[in-house]
N, C-alpha and C positions, 0 to 999 in steps of 0.2 A: 580596604578596597575590595578584597575578595569576598568578605562578609556581605558587603552591600550588593554585589552582583548576584550572590546566591539568594538574597531575599527577593530580588526582582524576578528571577527565573521561574519559580514554581507557581505561576498563575494557573497553569493547567492542573497542577496538583491541588490547588485550592478549590477549583471547580469540581474536581473529582471527589474531593473530601465532602464538598457540599452535596453532591449527588448521592454519595453514600449515606450521608446523614438523612437526606430526604427519603431514600429507600428504606432506611431503618425505621423511620417514623411510619411510612406507608405499610410496612410489614407487620404492624401490630393490629390484628383484626378486631380486637375488642376495645380499641382506644375510644370509641364513641361513648361507651358507658363502662368506666373502669369499676370493677367489683373488688372489694377487699380480699386480700390474699387468703386469709383464714376461711372466708366463705367459699372461695373457689376450691380450696383444698377439701372442705367438708362435702361440697357437691360432688367432686370427682371421686372421693372415697366412697360415698354412698352409692353413686352410679356403678362403681366397680364391684361393690358388694352385691348389688342387685343383678348384675350382669357378669357372672363369672366367665373367665376366659383367660387367654394369655395375658399376663400382667402388663407388659409393655404395650401390646395392642389395645387393651381396654383403657389403659391410662391415656393414650393418645386419642382414642375415640371419645371418651367421656370429656376430656379437655376440649376437644373440638366442638362437642355439643354445647358446652358452656360458653365457649367463645362466640358461637353463632347466636346464642341467646343474648349475650352481652352486647352484641352488635345491633340488636333490635330493640331491646327494652332496658330501661334504667334499672339500677340496682334496687331502688325503692319499689318499682313495679314488679321486679323479679321476686322480691321478698313477699310482697302482698299476694302475688299469684301462686307462688309455691306453697306458702302457708295455707292459703285457702284450699288448694288442691289436696294437701295432706290432711287438713282438718275435715274435708268433705267426706272422707272415709270413716270418720269416727262414728260410733254408734250412739244412740240415746239423744238426750236433749242438747248436749254440746255439739254434736254433729248437725242437729237440726238448725242451730243458729247460723250455720253456713248454708245448708241445703235450702233453707226457706228464703234466702235472699237472692232474688233473681239477678241482681247486678253481680253478685259473687259467682253465680253459675256461668254468667257470660265470661267473666275473667278466667274461670277455671277452664272453660272450653277453649278460649283463646290461647291460654298457656299450653294446654295439651296439643293444640295445633302447631304452635311454635316449636314445641319439643319434637313432635313428629317430623316436621320439616327439617329441623336441625339434625336429627338422627339420620334422616335419609341423605342429607347433603354430606354427612360425615361417614357415609358407608357403614353405619352402625350395625345393621343386621346382615352385613355381607362378610363372610370369611371368619366369623367367630367360631373358634374351636375350643372344645373343653379339654 
């Protein structure tokens, strides 16, 4: 009898648990487009290498930038855009294959704009100390 009454009582606890579960789902900023973990790690490590500063601060800022990008573009689009952006700086004929394609230049420009907006929203250029 005591067990039965204890099962009926926690209705408020069940609703609180449901609210916590909902908040934990809402707290994942990149849930719209989930990127593979290994690719996230590579992006953050490369970002930290290109932007030296305090390790913990840069880890958080670089992760924030990637989370912002992941909330806006799919992983396939991210891969295409970042590859084109990196290849755009190649010299010679290999680089021309990217530079000569107008559609790729549009994607590169869009990717750079998305990155700049993400960096700004993550306070990337604020408070970085060497």
